[in-house]
C-alpha positions as CSV (number, residue, x, y, z in Angstrom):
1,M,-6.9,41.9,-27.3
2,K,-5.0,39.1,-29.0
3,L,-3.1,36.9,-26.6
4,P,0.6,36.6,-27.2
5,S,1.5,33.4,-29.1
6,L,3.0,31.7,-26.1
7,N,0.0,32.3,-24.1
8,S,-2.1,30.8,-26.9
9,Q,0.0,27.7,-26.8
10,I,-0.4,27.4,-23.0
11,L,-4.2,27.7,-23.3
12,R,-4.3,25.3,-26.4
13,L,-2.5,22.7,-24.2
14,A,-4.3,23.4,-20.9
15,I,-8.0,23.6,-21.8
16,P,-8.3,20.2,-23.5
17,S,-6.6,18.6,-20.5
18,I,-9.0,20.5,-18.0
19,L,-12.1,19.4,-20.1
20,A,-10.9,15.8,-20.0
21,N,-10.0,15.9,-16.3
22,I,-13.5,17.1,-15.2
23,T,-15.0,13.9,-16.7
24,I,-13.1,11.8,-14.2
25,P,-15.4,12.2,-11.2
26,L,-18.4,11.4,-13.4
27,V,-17.3,7.8,-13.7
28,G,-17.2,7.1,-10.0
29,L,-20.5,8.9,-9.5
30,V,-22.1,6.7,-12.2
31,D,-20.6,3.5,-10.8
32,T,-21.9,4.3,-7.3
33,A,-25.3,5.2,-8.6
34,I,-25.6,1.9,-10.7
35,V,-24.6,-0.2,-7.5
36,G,-27.2,1.9,-5.5
37,H,-29.9,0.8,-7.9
38,I,-29.0,-2.9,-8.3
39,A,-27.8,-3.8,-4.8
40,N,-27.3,-2.7,-1.3
41,A,-24.7,-0.8,0.9
42,T,-22.5,-4.0,0.8
43,A,-22.1,-3.7,-2.9
44,I,-21.3,0.0,-2.6
45,G,-18.6,-0.9,-0.1
46,G,-17.4,-3.7,-2.5
47,I,-16.9,-1.3,-5.4
48,A,-15.4,1.4,-3.2
49,I,-12.7,-1.2,-1.8
50,G,-12.3,-2.7,-5.3
51,T,-11.6,0.7,-6.9
52,M,-9.1,1.5,-3.9
53,L,-7.2,-1.7,-4.7
54,F,-6.7,-0.4,-8.3
55,D,-5.8,3.0,-7.1
56,L,-3.1,1.4,-4.9
57,L,-1.9,-0.8,-7.8
58,Y,-1.8,1.7,-10.6
59,W,-0.5,4.7,-8.7
60,N,2.8,2.9,-8.5
61,F,3.1,3.0,-12.3
62,G,2.3,6.7,-12.8
63,F,6.0,7.1,-14.0
64,L,4.7,5.6,-17.4
65,R,3.0,8.9,-18.1
66,V,5.3,11.2,-16.3
67,G,8.6,9.8,-17.6
68,T,7.3,9.4,-21.1
69,G,5.9,12.9,-21.3
70,G,9.1,14.7,-20.3
71,L,11.4,12.8,-22.5
72,T,9.1,13.0,-25.5
73,A,8.7,16.8,-25.1
74,Q,12.5,17.2,-25.2
75,A,12.8,15.0,-28.3
76,Y,10.1,17.1,-29.8
77,G,12.0,20.3,-29.1
78,R,15.0,18.8,-30.9
79,Q,12.7,17.6,-33.7
80,D,14.2,14.1,-33.2
81,W,11.3,12.2,-34.6
82,K,13.0,8.8,-34.5
83,E,13.7,9.3,-30.8
84,C,10.0,10.2,-30.3
85,A,9.0,6.9,-32.0
86,R,11.6,4.9,-29.8
87,I,10.3,6.6,-26.5
88,L,6.7,5.5,-27.3
89,T,7.7,2.0,-28.4
90,R,9.8,1.5,-25.3
91,A,7.0,2.9,-23.0
92,L,4.5,0.6,-24.6
93,G,6.8,-2.4,-24.3
94,I,7.3,-1.6,-20.6
95,S,3.6,-1.2,-20.0
96,L,2.8,-4.5,-21.6
97,G,5.5,-6.3,-19.5
98,I,4.3,-4.7,-16.4
99,A,0.6,-5.6,-17.1
100,L,1.5,-9.3,-17.8
101,C,3.2,-9.5,-14.4
102,L,0.3,-7.9,-12.7
103,I,-2.1,-10.4,-14.2
104,L,0.2,-13.3,-13.1
105,I,0.4,-12.0,-9.5
106,Q,-3.3,-10.9,-9.2
107,W,-4.2,-13.5,-6.6
108,V,-1.2,-12.8,-4.5
109,F,-1.9,-9.1,-4.6
110,V,-5.5,-9.4,-3.5
111,K,-4.5,-11.8,-0.7
112,A,-1.8,-9.4,0.5
113,A,-4.1,-6.3,0.3
114,F,-6.7,-7.8,2.4
115,L,-4.2,-8.6,5.2
116,V,-4.1,-4.7,5.6
117,V,-7.6,-3.6,4.4
118,E,-10.2,-4.3,6.9
119,C,-13.8,-5.0,5.7
120,T,-16.6,-7.5,6.2
121,P,-16.4,-10.9,4.4
122,Q,-19.3,-9.8,2.1
123,V,-17.6,-6.7,1.0
124,R,-14.3,-8.6,0.5
125,E,-16.0,-11.1,-1.8
126,L,-17.5,-8.5,-4.0
127,A,-14.3,-6.3,-4.1
128,S,-12.4,-9.5,-5.2
129,Q,-14.9,-10.2,-7.8
130,Y,-14.7,-6.6,-9.1
131,F,-10.9,-6.9,-9.1
132,F,-10.5,-10.2,-10.9
133,I,-12.6,-8.9,-13.8
134,R,-11.0,-5.5,-14.1
135,I,-7.5,-6.7,-13.8
136,W,-7.7,-7.8,-17.4
137,A,-7.8,-4.2,-18.5
138,A,-4.2,-3.9,-17.1
139,P,-2.5,-3.9,-20.6
140,A,-4.8,-1.2,-22.0
141,T,-4.8,0.9,-18.7
142,L,-1.0,1.0,-18.4
143,S,-0.5,1.5,-22.2
144,L,-3.0,4.5,-22.0
145,M,-0.8,6.0,-19.3
146,A,2.2,5.9,-21.6
147,L,0.1,7.2,-24.6
148,K,-1.2,10.1,-22.6
149,G,2.3,11.2,-21.5
150,W,3.5,10.8,-25.2
151,F,0.7,12.8,-26.6
152,I,1.3,15.6,-24.0
153,G,5.1,15.5,-24.9
154,M,4.1,15.9,-28.5
155,Q,2.3,19.1,-27.7
156,D,-1.0,17.4,-28.5
157,S,-3.3,17.5,-25.6
158,V,-6.3,17.3,-27.9
159,S,-5.5,13.6,-28.7
160,A,-5.1,12.9,-25.0
161,M,-8.5,14.7,-24.3
162,V,-10.2,12.6,-27.1
163,T,-8.8,9.4,-25.5
164,D,-10.0,10.4,-22.1
165,F,-13.5,11.3,-23.4
166,V,-13.7,7.8,-25.0
167,V,-12.5,6.0,-22.0
168,N,-14.8,7.8,-19.6
169,G,-17.8,8.0,-21.9
170,M,-17.5,4.3,-22.7
171,N,-17.0,3.5,-19.0
172,V,-20.3,5.2,-18.1
173,L,-22.2,3.7,-21.1
174,M,-21.0,0.2,-21.0
175,S,-21.2,0.0,-17.1
176,I,-24.9,0.9,-17.5
177,I,-25.6,-1.5,-20.3
178,L,-23.5,-4.4,-18.9
179,A,-24.8,-4.0,-15.3
180,L,-28.4,-3.1,-15.9
181,G,-29.1,-4.5,-19.3
182,I,-30.6,-3.0,-22.4
183,T,-33.8,-3.1,-24.5
184,L,-33.2,-3.4,-28.2
185,P,-35.2,-0.6,-29.8
186,S,-36.0,-2.6,-33.0
187,T,-37.5,-5.7,-31.3
188,G,-38.2,-4.5,-27.8
189,T,-36.1,-7.5,-26.6
190,L,-34.7,-7.1,-23.2
191,I,-31.0,-8.3,-22.8
192,E,-30.5,-8.7,-19.1
193,G,-27.4,-7.3,-17.5
194,M,-24.7,-9.0,-15.5
195,G,-25.4,-7.0,-12.2
196,F,-22.5,-6.0,-10.0
197,S,-20.0,-7.7,-12.4
198,G,-21.2,-5.6,-15.3
199,I,-19.5,-2.5,-13.8
200,A,-16.1,-4.1,-13.8
201,A,-16.6,-5.5,-17.3
202,G,-17.8,-2.1,-18.5
203,T,-14.5,-0.6,-17.4
204,V,-12.5,-3.3,-19.2
205,V,-14.4,-2.5,-22.4
206,A,-13.9,1.2,-21.9
207,Q,-10.1,0.9,-21.5
208,Y,-9.6,-1.2,-24.6
209,S,-11.9,1.2,-26.5
210,G,-9.6,4.0,-25.5
211,L,-6.6,2.1,-26.4
212,I,-8.0,1.5,-29.9
213,V,-8.8,5.1,-30.4
214,S,-5.4,6.3,-29.2
215,M,-3.5,3.9,-31.5
216,L,-5.7,5.0,-34.4
217,L,-4.8,8.6,-33.5
218,V,-1.0,7.8,-33.5
219,A,-1.5,6.0,-36.9
220,V,-3.4,8.9,-38.5
221,K,-1.4,11.8,-37.0
222,Y,2.1,10.5,-36.7
223,S,2.7,7.7,-39.1
224,R,4.5,9.8,-41.6
225,R,6.2,12.4,-39.4
226,V,7.3,10.3,-36.5
227,F,7.2,6.6,-37.7
228,D,8.2,7.0,-41.2
229,G,11.3,4.8,-41.7
230,F,11.0,3.2,-38.3
231,C,12.0,-0.4,-39.1
232,F,12.6,-3.7,-37.3
233,A,16.2,-2.8,-36.8
234,D,15.1,0.4,-34.9
235,F,12.6,-1.7,-32.8
236,K,15.4,-4.1,-31.7
237,G,17.5,-1.2,-30.5
238,V,14.7,0.4,-28.4
239,F,15.9,-1.1,-25.2
240,K,19.5,-0.4,-25.7
241,G,21.8,2.6,-25.3
242,D,22.1,5.7,-23.1
243,E,18.4,6.9,-23.6
244,T,17.2,3.6,-22.4
245,R,19.4,3.8,-19.2
246,R,18.1,7.3,-18.7
247,F,14.5,6.2,-19.0
248,F,14.9,3.5,-16.4
249,V,16.9,5.8,-14.0
250,M,14.1,8.4,-14.3
251,N,11.4,5.8,-13.8
252,A,13.0,4.4,-10.6
253,D,13.1,8.0,-9.2
254,L,9.4,8.5,-10.2
255,F,8.4,5.2,-8.7
256,V,9.8,6.2,-5.3
257,R,7.8,9.4,-5.7
258,S,4.7,7.4,-6.4
259,L,5.2,5.4,-3.3
260,C,5.5,8.6,-1.3
261,F,2.2,9.8,-2.7
262,I,0.5,6.6,-1.6
263,A,2.1,6.8,1.8
264,I,0.6,10.3,2.4
265,Y,-2.9,9.6,0.9
266,I,-3.4,6.2,2.5
267,G,-2.0,7.6,5.7
268,F,-4.5,10.3,5.6
269,T,-7.4,7.9,5.4
270,V,-6.2,5.4,7.9
271,I,-5.5,8.1,10.5
272,S,-8.9,9.6,9.9
273,A,-10.6,6.3,10.3
274,R,-9.4,6.3,14.0
275,Y,-11.9,9.1,15.0
276,G,-15.2,7.5,14.0
277,D,-17.4,7.0,10.8
278,I,-18.5,10.6,10.7
279,L,-15.1,12.1,10.7
280,L,-13.9,9.4,8.3
281,A,-16.8,10.6,5.9
282,V,-15.7,14.2,6.5
283,S,-12.1,13.6,5.6
284,S,-13.1,11.6,2.4
285,I,-15.6,14.4,1.2
286,M,-13.0,17.2,2.1
287,M,-10.3,15.4,0.1
288,K,-12.6,15.0,-2.9
289,I,-13.5,18.7,-2.8
290,L,-9.8,19.6,-2.4
291,M,-8.9,17.6,-5.5
292,I,-11.5,19.5,-7.6
293,F,-8.8,22.3,-7.8
294,S,-6.2,19.9,-9.0
295,Y,-8.4,18.7,-11.9
296,F,-8.2,22.2,-13.2
297,T,-4.7,23.3,-12.2
298,D,-3.3,20.0,-13.7
299,G,-4.3,21.3,-17.1
300,F,-1.7,24.2,-16.8
301,A,0.7,21.7,-15.2
302,Y,0.5,19.6,-18.4
303,A,1.0,22.7,-20.6
304,G,4.1,23.6,-18.6
305,E,5.4,20.1,-18.8
306,A,4.9,19.9,-22.6
307,M,6.4,23.4,-23.3
308,T,9.1,23.2,-20.8
309,G,10.5,20.0,-22.4
310,R,10.0,21.4,-25.8
311,Y,12.1,24.6,-25.2
312,I,14.7,22.7,-23.2
313,G,15.0,20.3,-26.2
314,A,15.3,23.2,-28.6
315,R,17.8,25.1,-26.3
316,D,15.5,28.0,-26.3
317,Q,16.4,29.8,-22.9
318,E,14.2,32.8,-23.5
319,N,10.9,30.9,-24.3
320,L,11.7,28.6,-21.4
321,R,11.7,31.4,-18.9
322,K,8.6,32.8,-20.4
323,T,6.8,29.4,-20.3
324,V,7.7,29.0,-16.5
325,N,6.5,32.6,-15.8
326,W,3.3,32.5,-17.8
327,T,2.4,29.1,-16.6
328,F,2.6,30.3,-13.0
329,I,0.6,33.4,-14.0
330,W,-2.3,31.3,-15.4
331,S,-2.1,28.9,-12.5
332,M,-2.3,31.6,-9.9
333,G,-5.2,33.2,-11.8
334,L,-7.0,29.9,-11.5
335,A,-6.1,29.6,-7.8
336,A,-7.7,33.1,-7.3
337,V,-10.9,31.9,-8.9
338,F,-11.1,28.8,-6.7
339,I,-10.4,30.8,-3.5
340,G,-13.7,32.5,-4.3
341,I,-15.5,29.3,-5.3
342,Y,-14.4,27.5,-2.1
343,H,-15.2,30.6,0.1
344,F,-18.6,31.4,-1.2
345,G,-19.7,27.9,-2.4
346,G,-18.0,25.6,0.2
347,V,-21.3,24.7,1.9
348,L,-22.9,24.0,-1.5
349,L,-20.1,21.8,-2.5
350,L,-20.5,19.8,0.7
351,K,-24.3,19.3,0.1
352,M,-23.5,18.2,-3.5
353,M,-21.3,15.5,-2.0
354,T,-23.7,14.2,0.7
355,S,-27.3,14.5,1.7
356,D,-26.4,13.6,5.3
357,D,-26.9,16.7,7.4
358,V,-24.9,15.4,10.2
359,V,-21.8,15.0,7.9
360,V,-22.5,18.3,6.3
361,E,-22.6,20.1,9.7
362,A,-19.4,18.3,11.0
363,S,-17.6,19.4,7.7
364,K,-18.3,23.0,8.1
365,A,-15.6,23.4,10.7
366,F,-12.9,22.4,8.1
367,L,-14.1,24.7,5.3
368,P,-11.3,27.2,6.0
369,W,-8.8,24.5,4.7
370,L,-10.6,24.6,1.3
371,V,-9.7,28.2,0.8
372,L,-6.1,27.5,1.7
373,M,-5.8,24.7,-0.8
374,P,-5.4,26.9,-3.9
375,V,-2.8,29.1,-2.1
376,V,-0.5,26.2,-1.1
377,G,-1.4,23.7,-3.9
378,C,-1.1,26.0,-6.9
379,A,2.8,26.2,-6.9
380,A,3.3,22.5,-5.9
381,F,1.2,21.4,-8.8
382,T,2.7,23.8,-11.4
383,W,6.3,23.1,-10.4
384,D,5.5,19.3,-10.8
385,G,4.6,19.9,-14.4
386,I,7.6,22.0,-15.1
387,F,10.1,19.6,-13.5
388,I,8.5,16.7,-15.5
389,G,9.2,18.6,-18.6
390,A,12.8,19.1,-17.5
391,T,13.0,15.4,-16.7
392,G,14.1,16.4,-13.1
393,S,13.1,13.1,-11.7
394,K,15.8,13.2,-8.9
395,E,14.4,16.5,-7.7
396,M,10.8,15.4,-7.8
397,R,11.7,12.2,-5.9
398,N,13.5,14.2,-3.3
399,S,10.6,16.8,-3.0
400,M,8.2,13.9,-2.1
401,L,10.6,12.3,0.3
402,W,10.7,15.7,2.2
403,S,6.9,15.8,1.8
404,V,6.5,12.7,3.6
405,V,8.8,13.9,6.5
406,A,6.8,17.1,6.7
407,F,3.6,15.3,6.7
408,A,4.7,12.8,9.4
409,A,6.4,15.5,11.5
410,V,3.5,17.8,11.7
411,W,1.1,14.9,12.6
412,I,3.3,13.4,15.2
413,V,4.2,16.7,16.9
414,G,0.6,17.9,16.6
415,I,-0.9,14.8,18.2
416,L,1.7,14.6,20.9
417,I,0.9,18.2,21.9
418,L,-2.9,17.3,21.7
419,N,-2.4,14.2,23.9
420,R,-0.6,16.2,26.5
421,S,-3.4,18.8,26.6
422,M,-6.5,16.6,26.5
423,S,-7.4,13.0,27.6
424,V,-7.4,10.5,24.8
425,P,-10.8,8.8,24.4
426,S,-10.6,5.3,25.4
427,V,-13.1,4.1,22.6
428,I,-13.9,5.3,19.1
429,S,-17.1,7.3,19.1
430,A,-19.5,7.3,16.1
431,A,-20.3,11.1,16.8
432,P,-17.4,13.6,16.5
433,T,-15.7,14.3,19.8
434,Q,-13.8,17.6,20.5
435,Y,-10.6,15.5,20.5
436,G,-11.4,14.0,17.2
437,I,-12.2,17.3,15.6
438,I,-8.9,18.8,16.8
439,A,-7.0,15.7,15.7
440,M,-8.7,16.0,12.2
441,H,-7.4,19.7,12.1
442,I,-3.9,18.6,12.8
443,L,-4.2,15.9,10.1
444,M,-5.3,18.6,7.6
445,G,-2.4,20.6,8.7
446,A,-0.1,17.8,8.0
447,Y,-1.6,17.3,4.5
448,F,-0.9,20.9,3.7
449,A,2.6,20.8,5.2
450,H,3.3,18.1,2.6
451,L,2.2,20.6,-0.2
452,L,4.2,23.4,1.3
453,A,7.3,21.2,1.5
454,R,7.0,20.3,-2.2
455,T,6.7,23.9,-3.1
456,I,9.6,25.1,-1.1
457,Y,12.0,22.3,-2.2
458,L,11.2,22.7,-5.9
459,T,11.3,26.5,-5.7
460,V,14.8,26.2,-4.3
461,K,15.8,23.7,-7.0
462,S,14.1,25.6,-9.8
463,P,17.5,27.2,-11.3
464,L,18.2,23.5,-12.4
465,V,15.4,23.8,-14.9
466,Y,17.1,26.6,-16.8
467,D,20.4,24.8,-16.5
468,C,18.9,22.0,-18.5
469,V,19.1,24.1,-21.6
470,K,22.9,24.1,-21.4
471,Q,23.0,20.3,-20.9
472,S,20.5,19.2,-23.6
């Protein structure tokens, strides 16, 4: 049976994004494996902390992808190609400006970060070494965020997928070559690797490779339709006018949203660290498994983002409603599949993440939370995509503010009740205690409360998405 045209469009946008997303975990696995072969646990800790520093840094600038995508999709719906060109030029200009600032303050950032991040001096030294090499990829990394958003807004998830494949593939290849070295097949000559530093250098090469490929895709696919006639006078006006003000207002809202995400995810890690190394490992593994679902459902969120913006720009109320409905249907179908995966394959997923039997055994108590993830997370992730397409930055900001409140409220109330009913351990135990296990369940409940708060708030505000058609 042939799918309706609108469903074909959703799948055409979603599938490439899903394929690109599932390559992301591969990079982290390969980096860890390389370190495991060339150094010891200290180096593994160094790359873990170094990577976390970049997560903290770049997560703040997620608005470059989100804001660019929604505005571009609406301009695409209006077939306003000159505005599409302005949006990309503006986003790239802002990306490069931010990147320059990050390079200038790199030493200050690292010093400040290690005031709150506790680790051994050896790990700190390696993490700093990793950071000071990889920071030079900032112009490419931030520009790629803007370009990915622009491609999605242009209904072109294939170009975004190709770019991600290049970045992730080159990251794996160049990290191996630069860290471990390579033997030239023609002469048999061994070129020695850089060791630990080669992993960071490989990431830098990968980011700039992706930037080159994405700019070539823009030149080949869009130079005539979008950038034809875009002259120096247009370039000068990129940072002027109402659309520029709208861009900056949106990005300010989305920046606050990013800070809320950071507060929740860092809070989750910091709190779980209070209950011993085993439960910290459990929380880390559980979060990674929970996020597998998001890699897939984000594909449909991206499709919803692109098509919502397009139909708002085209003032097509009927197809906008169909897009929202069918995006949810596809996302919920995917959620049903993952409920089965998590229910029947939860233990297998745990064993894929770690060979430590103690951690696997401790994690089994938390497997029911995996089954709950698709139920609670599906709507939150899907609404995010739809509101991005509607450029509803204020609603997205407020939803995350309420999410932080929900997370904190459930955690504080839950731990106060626990402290009244059980004695608090005087020292942190390496092995899981009954108190620690119950506290971890409360923490998982707080995490899911934040997802539920996002879902409820955005569902209540959903009529604003349809009102955007009248305002565009």
